[in-house]
C-alpha positions in Angstrom: 0.0 0.0 0.0 2.7 2.5 1.0 4.7 1.6 -2.1 1.7 2.5 -4.4 1.3 5.8 -2.5 5.0 6.5 -2.9 4.8 5.8 -6.6 1.8 8.0 -7.1 3.5 10.8 -5.1 6.6 10.5 -7.2 4.6 10.5 -10.4 2.6 13.6 -9.3 5.7 15.6 -8.7 6.5 16.5 -12.3 8.5 19.6 -11.3 10.9 17.7 -9.0 14.2 17.8 -10.8 16.0 15.4 -8.5 14.0 12.4 -9.7 15.8 12.1 -13.0 19.2 12.3 -11.3 18.2 9.6 -8.8 17.0 7.4 -11.6 20.2 8.0 -13.5 22.4 7.1 -10.6 20.3 4.0 -9.7 20.4 2.9 -13.4 24.2 3.3 -13.5 24.6 1.4 -10.2 22.4 -1.5 -11.4 24.2 -1.6 -14.7 27.6 -1.7 -13.1 26.6 -4.6 -10.8 25.1 -6.6 -13.6 28.1 -5.9 -15.7 30.5 -7.2 -13.0 28.4 -10.3 -12.4 28.3 -11.4 -16.0 31.7 -10.2 -17.1 33.6 -12.8 -19.1 36.8 -10.9 -18.8 39.7 -11.1 -16.3 39.7 -9.3 -13.0 42.2 -6.8 -14.2 40.1 -5.8 -17.2 37.0 -5.7 -15.1 38.6 -3.5 -12.5 39.8 -1.2 -15.3 36.2 -1.0 -16.7 34.9 -0.3 -13.2 37.4 2.5 -12.8 36.4 4.0 -16.1 32.7 3.7 -15.4 33.3 5.3 -11.9 35.1 8.2 -13.6 32.3 8.6 -16.1 29.7 8.5 -13.3 31.6 11.1 -11.3 31.8 13.3 -14.3 28.1 12.9 -15.0 27.2 13.7 -11.4 29.5 16.7 -11.5 27.9 18.0 -14.7 24.4 17.5 -13.3 25.3 19.3 -10.1 26.8 22.2 -12.0 23.7 22.4 -14.1 21.4 22.4 -11.1 23.6 25.0 -9.4 23.5 27.3 -12.4 19.7 27.0 -12.7 19.1 27.7 -9.0 21.6 30.6 -9.1 19.7 32.1 -12.1 16.4 31.6 -10.3 17.7 33.2 -7.1 19.0 36.2 -9.1 15.5 36.6 -10.7 13.8 36.4 -7.3 16.2 39.0 -5.8 15.5 41.3 -8.8 11.7 40.8 -8.3 12.0 41.5 -4.6 14.0 44.7 -5.3 11.3 45.8 -7.8 8.5 45.2 -5.3 10.4 47.0 -2.5 10.9 50.0 -4.8 7.3 50.1 -5.8 6.1 49.9 -2.2 8.6 52.7 -1.2 7.3 54.9 -4.1 3.7 54.2 -3.2 4.5 55.1 0.5 6.2 58.3 -0.5 3.3 59.3 -2.8 0.8 58.6 0.0 2.9 60.5 2.5 3.1 63.5 0.1 -0.6 63.4 -0.4 -1.2 63.3 3.3 1.1 66.2 3.9 -0.6 68.2 1.2 -4.0 67.4 2.7 -2.9 68.4 6.1 -1.4 71.7 4.8 -4.6 72.4 2.8 -6.7 71.7 5.9 -4.4 73.9 8.0 -4.6 76.7 5.5 -8.4 76.4 5.4 -8.6 76.6 9.2 -6.2 79.6 9.3 -8.3 81.4 6.6 -11.5 80.7 8.5 -10.0 82.0 11.8 -8.7 85.2 10.1 -12.0 85.9 8.4 -14.1 85.4 11.5 
């Protein structure tokens, strides 16, 4: 039961970018184990192939991590820019509102002074 829920949860998360990486790593690991078990070659050749595959795997992981880092860095920069834009809009709106309030207070004060002088 829990396995089915886990599968449905994984399938419903289409935006989760870690799933393809995990699948890639799992596939590489399974392939390496199967290759070792059924290898008709000598131990030295097999160890050389394992070393090569491990190097390839390390390079693949490094490339994927670099790609993810670049994407998140870009998204963080965009979020920071959006935040700055919103802060500037709020500041401008607050300044405009404060200016209008000052103007309204000055006009009301002038009206009161005029009324007092004409009375």
